[in-house]
The first five atom37 places (N, CA, C, CB, O) and aatype in JSON, in Angstrom:
{
  "aatype": [20, 20, 20, 20, 20, 20, 20, 20, 20, 20, 20, 20, 20, 20, 20, 20, 20, 20, 20, 20, 20, 20, 20, 20, 20, 20, 20, 20, 20, 20, 20, 20, 20, 20, 20, 20, 20, 20, 20, 20, 20, 20, 20, 20, 20, 20, 20, 20, 20, 20, 20, 20, 20, 20, 20, 20, 20, 20, 20, 20, 20, 20, 20, 20, 20],
  "atom_mask": [
    [1, 1, 1, 1, 1],
    [1, 1, 1, 1, 1],
    [1, 1, 1, 1, 1],
    [1, 1, 1, 1, 1],
    [1, 1, 1, 1, 1],
    [1, 1, 1, 1, 1],
    [1, 1, 1, 1, 1],
    [1, 1, 1, 1, 1],
    [1, 1, 1, 1, 1],
    [1, 1, 1, 1, 1],
    [1, 1, 1, 1, 1],
    [1, 1, 1, 1, 1],
    [1, 1, 1, 1, 1],
    [1, 1, 1, 1, 1],
    [1, 1, 1, 1, 1],
    [1, 1, 1, 1, 1],
    [1, 1, 1, 1, 1],
    [1, 1, 1, 1, 1],
    [1, 1, 1, 1, 1],
    [1, 1, 1, 1, 1],
    [1, 1, 1, 1, 1],
    [1, 1, 1, 1, 1],
    [1, 1, 1, 1, 1],
    [1, 1, 1, 1, 1],
    [1, 1, 1, 1, 1],
    [1, 1, 1, 1, 1],
    [1, 1, 1, 1, 1],
    [1, 1, 1, 1, 1],
    [1, 1, 1, 1, 1],
    [1, 1, 1, 1, 1],
    [1, 1, 1, 1, 1],
    [1, 1, 1, 1, 1],
    [1, 1, 1, 1, 1],
    [1, 1, 1, 1, 1],
    [1, 1, 1, 1, 1],
    [1, 1, 1, 1, 1],
    [1, 1, 1, 1, 1],
    [1, 1, 1, 1, 1],
    [1, 1, 1, 1, 1],
    [1, 1, 1, 1, 1],
    [1, 1, 1, 1, 1],
    [1, 1, 1, 1, 1],
    [1, 1, 1, 1, 1],
    [1, 1, 1, 1, 1],
    [1, 1, 1, 1, 1],
    [1, 1, 1, 1, 1],
    [1, 1, 1, 1, 1],
    [1, 1, 1, 1, 1],
    [1, 1, 1, 1, 1],
    [1, 1, 1, 1, 1],
    [1, 1, 1, 1, 1],
    [1, 1, 1, 1, 1],
    [1, 1, 1, 1, 1],
    [1, 1, 1, 1, 1],
    [1, 1, 1, 1, 1],
    [1, 1, 1, 1, 1],
    [1, 1, 1, 1, 1],
    [1, 1, 1, 1, 1],
    [1, 1, 1, 1, 1],
    [1, 1, 1, 1, 1],
    [1, 1, 1, 1, 1],
    [1, 1, 1, 1, 1],
    [1, 1, 1, 1, 1],
    [1, 1, 1, 1, 1],
    [1, 1, 1, 1, 1]
  ],
  "atom_positions": [
    [[12.59, -19.78, -55.71], [12.15, -20.33, -56.85], [10.58, -19.94, -57.23], [12.38, -21.79, -56.69], [9.9, -19.61, -56.26]],
    [[10.15, -19.95, -58.11], [8.83, -19.71, -58.24], [8.53, -20.91, -58.18], [8.33, -18.98, -59.31], [7.58, -20.91, -57.41]],
    [[8.75, -22.15, -58.55], [8.19, -23.47, -58.28], [8.81, -24.61, -57.45], [7.99, -23.98, -59.42], [9.48, -25.6, -57.76]],
    [[8.23, -24.01, -56.04], [9.5, -25.21, -54.92], [8.12, -26.48, -55.01], [10.06, -24.37, -52.33], [8.35, -27.68, -55.18]],
    [[6.92, -25.96, -54.87], [6.7, -27.44, -55.47], [6.42, -28.38, -56.41], [6.24, -27.76, -55.17], [6.64, -29.58, -56.26]],
    [[6.0, -27.94, -57.27], [6.61, -28.66, -58.66], [7.68, -29.35, -58.81], [6.89, -27.89, -59.56], [7.71, -30.5, -59.24]],
    [[9.14, -28.3, -58.24], [10.55, -28.71, -57.98], [10.37, -30.55, -57.04], [11.4, -27.14, -56.8], [10.71, -31.65, -57.46]],
    [[9.77, -30.21, -55.81], [9.33, -31.36, -54.63], [9.4, -32.37, -55.37], [7.85, -31.32, -53.86], [10.32, -33.14, -55.63]],
    [[7.64, -32.27, -55.89], [7.29, -33.13, -56.67], [8.64, -34.38, -57.53], [6.51, -32.15, -57.58], [9.0, -35.54, -57.29]],
    [[9.01, -33.36, -58.53], [10.22, -34.13, -59.27], [10.71, -34.29, -58.59], [11.0, -33.79, -60.16], [10.45, -35.49, -58.5]],
    [[11.56, -34.05, -57.6], [12.5, -34.56, -57.25], [11.86, -36.07, -56.06], [13.43, -33.24, -56.67], [12.69, -36.97, -55.89]],
    [[10.74, -36.2, -55.47], [9.98, -37.31, -54.68], [9.8, -38.15, -55.95], [8.45, -36.84, -53.8], [9.95, -39.34, -55.67]],
    [[9.49, -37.91, -57.41], [9.24, -38.73, -58.16], [10.52, -39.55, -58.85], [8.45, -38.08, -58.94], [10.5, -40.78, -58.96]],
    [[11.28, -38.99, -59.16], [12.88, -39.05, -59.61], [14.02, -38.7, -58.76], [13.11, -38.19, -60.69], [14.74, -37.72, -58.95]],
    [[14.2, -39.78, -57.55], [15.2, -39.48, -56.58], [16.47, -39.25, -57.16], [15.32, -40.5, -55.62], [17.33, -38.68, -56.5]],
    [[16.68, -39.58, -58.18], [18.24, -39.41, -58.63], [18.69, -37.97, -59.41], [18.59, -40.7, -59.73], [19.8, -37.77, -59.9]],
    [[17.44, -36.9, -59.43], [17.61, -35.66, -59.71], [18.69, -34.86, -59.2], [16.62, -35.16, -59.46], [19.34, -35.43, -58.33]],
    [[19.11, -33.59, -59.51], [20.25, -32.93, -58.45], [20.07, -31.63, -58.98], [22.01, -33.51, -58.5], [20.55, -31.3, -60.06]],
    [[19.48, -30.95, -58.33], [19.56, -29.58, -59.21], [20.44, -29.06, -58.51], [18.32, -28.61, -59.41], [20.44, -29.1, -57.28]],
    [[21.47, -28.39, -59.36], [22.7, -27.39, -59.87], [22.19, -26.36, -60.12], [23.52, -27.7, -61.05], [21.38, -26.34, -61.05]],
    [[22.44, -25.33, -59.49], [22.86, -23.57, -59.36], [23.65, -23.27, -60.21], [23.57, -23.0, -58.07], [24.42, -24.2, -60.46]],
    [[23.9, -21.88, -61.11], [25.91, -21.95, -61.39], [25.86, -20.1, -60.39], [26.8, -21.82, -64.26], [25.28, -19.01, -60.4]],
    [[26.69, -20.72, -59.84], [27.75, -19.47, -58.95], [27.34, -18.28, -60.15], [30.07, -19.93, -58.82], [26.6, -17.32, -59.95]],
    [[27.78, -18.51, -61.03], [28.07, -17.21, -61.65], [27.2, -16.42, -62.17], [28.81, -17.29, -62.52], [27.53, -15.25, -62.36]],
    [[26.02, -16.82, -62.5], [24.61, -16.46, -62.49], [23.99, -15.9, -60.9], [23.83, -17.86, -63.01], [23.02, -15.16, -60.76]],
    [[24.61, -16.33, -60.08], [24.26, -15.95, -58.79], [24.99, -14.89, -58.8], [24.47, -16.84, -57.67], [24.63, -13.86, -59.36]],
    [[26.31, -15.05, -58.06], [26.98, -13.6, -58.25], [26.44, -12.53, -59.48], [28.58, -13.89, -58.55], [26.65, -11.35, -59.2]],
    [[26.01, -12.7, -60.35], [25.86, -11.63, -60.94], [24.16, -10.53, -60.84], [26.24, -12.22, -62.29], [23.73, -9.46, -61.27]],
    [[23.68, -11.72, -59.95], [22.36, -11.65, -59.72], [22.2, -10.75, -58.34], [21.76, -13.14, -59.64], [21.37, -9.86, -58.14]],
    [[23.29, -11.25, -57.38], [23.56, -10.0, -56.48], [23.81, -9.34, -56.56], [23.99, -9.79, -55.85], [23.18, -8.45, -55.99]],
    [[25.14, -8.93, -57.43], [25.75, -7.76, -58.17], [24.44, -5.93, -58.62], [26.33, -8.82, -59.89], [24.65, -4.73, -58.8]],
    [[23.34, -6.74, -58.59], [22.3, -6.03, -59.24], [21.14, -5.71, -57.63], [21.55, -7.21, -60.78], [20.07, -5.11, -57.45]],
    [[21.85, -6.29, -56.98], [20.7, -6.48, -55.94], [19.64, -7.64, -55.78], [19.92, -5.42, -56.1], [18.63, -7.29, -55.17]],
    [[19.66, -8.74, -56.12], [18.52, -9.79, -56.29], [19.12, -10.1, -54.76], [18.49, -11.17, -57.78], [20.06, -9.62, -54.12]],
    [[18.41, -10.84, -54.57], [18.37, -11.49, -53.11], [18.26, -13.22, -52.95], [16.98, -10.83, -52.36], [17.25, -13.75, -52.49]],
    [[19.28, -13.88, -53.35], [19.74, -15.45, -54.13], [19.12, -16.26, -52.67], [22.04, -15.79, -54.58], [19.63, -16.22, -51.56]],
    [[17.85, -17.0, -53.09], [17.8, -18.08, -52.01], [17.6, -19.53, -52.28], [16.8, -17.78, -51.17], [16.55, -19.67, -52.91]],
    [[18.19, -20.65, -52.05], [18.16, -21.16, -53.06], [17.34, -22.34, -52.09], [19.57, -21.3, -53.94], [17.61, -22.25, -50.89]],
    [[16.61, -23.17, -52.38], [16.06, -24.0, -52.03], [16.97, -25.26, -51.21], [15.39, -24.23, -53.1], [18.17, -25.27, -51.47]],
    [[16.52, -26.14, -50.41], [17.08, -27.0, -49.61], [17.64, -28.15, -50.6], [16.07, -27.45, -48.52], [16.94, -28.62, -51.5]],
    [[18.96, -28.54, -50.33], [19.84, -29.7, -51.45], [20.09, -29.37, -52.56], [19.23, -30.93, -51.84], [20.58, -30.24, -53.27]],
    [[19.86, -27.86, -53.21], [20.28, -27.7, -54.39], [21.65, -27.14, -54.48], [19.41, -27.0, -55.02], [22.04, -26.23, -53.76]],
    [[22.45, -27.78, -55.49], [24.03, -28.12, -55.18], [24.38, -26.69, -55.88], [24.86, -29.81, -56.03], [23.69, -26.1, -56.71]],
    [[25.69, -26.23, -55.31], [26.06, -24.97, -56.36], [27.32, -25.11, -57.22], [26.3, -23.58, -55.53], [28.36, -25.52, -56.7]],
    [[27.26, -24.72, -58.75], [28.31, -25.23, -59.63], [29.4, -23.86, -59.43], [27.69, -25.59, -61.4], [28.97, -22.82, -58.93]],
    [[30.52, -23.96, -59.79], [31.04, -23.11, -60.19], [30.26, -22.03, -61.11], [31.95, -23.68, -60.64], [29.78, -20.93, -60.86]],
    [[30.35, -22.97, -62.5], [29.88, -22.55, -63.51], [29.39, -23.36, -64.17], [30.53, -21.97, -64.07], [30.01, -24.42, -64.29]],
    [[27.82, -23.17, -64.98], [27.12, -24.31, -65.66], [27.92, -24.76, -66.69], [25.77, -23.97, -66.2], [27.66, -25.72, -67.41]],
    [[29.3, -23.75, -66.78], [30.35, -24.78, -68.2], [30.75, -25.67, -67.62], [31.82, -24.2, -69.01], [30.79, -26.79, -68.15]],
    [[31.36, -25.37, -65.85], [32.6, -26.41, -65.77], [31.64, -27.84, -65.27], [34.07, -25.81, -64.39], [32.17, -28.9, -64.94]],
    [[29.65, -27.52, -65.29], [29.14, -28.82, -64.55], [28.83, -29.59, -65.7], [27.82, -28.67, -63.5], [28.27, -30.67, -65.52]],
    [[29.13, -29.16, -67.0], [28.68, -29.94, -68.12], [29.62, -30.27, -68.31], [28.05, -29.53, -69.16], [29.67, -31.49, -68.16]],
    [[30.96, -29.65, -68.74], [32.2, -30.61, -68.53], [32.4, -31.14, -67.73], [33.17, -30.31, -68.56], [33.43, -31.74, -68.02]],
    [[31.83, -31.65, -65.88], [31.93, -32.31, -65.38], [31.35, -33.58, -65.58], [31.86, -31.84, -64.68], [32.01, -34.56, -65.26]],
    [[29.82, -33.76, -66.2], [29.55, -34.54, -66.41], [29.67, -35.52, -68.31], [28.6, -34.14, -65.71], [29.5, -36.65, -68.75]],
    [[30.05, -34.15, -68.83], [30.65, -34.96, -69.82], [32.1, -35.42, -69.75], [30.5, -34.31, -70.95], [32.5, -35.92, -70.8]],
    [[32.72, -35.39, -69.06], [33.84, -36.31, -68.53], [33.2, -37.37, -67.68], [34.95, -35.51, -67.65], [33.94, -38.35, -67.78]],
    [[32.14, -37.68, -66.84], [31.85, -38.37, -66.3], [30.91, -39.58, -67.65], [31.27, -37.59, -65.1], [30.24, -40.57, -67.37]],
    [[31.15, -39.13, -68.81], [30.76, -39.99, -69.6], [29.52, -39.91, -69.53], [31.2, -41.11, -69.45], [28.93, -40.98, -69.42]],
    [[28.66, -38.57, -69.56], [27.08, -37.97, -69.96], [27.2, -37.62, -71.26], [26.48, -36.59, -69.11], [28.18, -37.02, -71.72]],
    [[25.93, -38.08, -72.08], [26.39, -37.19, -73.19], [25.29, -35.55, -73.46], [26.33, -38.35, -74.68], [24.18, -35.48, -72.94]],
    [[25.75, -34.61, -74.18], [25.03, -33.49, -74.26], [24.61, -33.66, -75.7], [25.81, -32.17, -73.87], [25.25, -33.93, -76.71]],
    [[23.03, -33.36, -75.43], [21.86, -33.23, -76.62], [21.46, -31.76, -76.59], [20.39, -34.24, -76.33], [20.97, -31.05, -75.7]],
    [[21.84, -31.53, -77.9], [21.32, -30.33, -78.05], [19.67, -29.92, -78.67], [22.3, -29.81, -78.82], [19.32, -30.16, -79.82]],
    [[18.77, -29.26, -77.6], [17.31, -30.01, -78.25], [16.81, -28.09, -79.86], [15.3, -30.29, -75.89], [15.82, -28.15, -80.6]]
  ]
}
């Protein structure tokens, strides 16, 4: 990540924040030869869509900006 300090500050300020990476995107990057290293504590979801669906089923709202 180009922003580890900023992300750490955000996580400290908002302890309930969870960082989630999309496994499909990680796989695509690796296929292109990119070395993917996630920050400690980052969760990996099978896909971004799976994560959105999971949150919506949990009562979250999707707000399109």
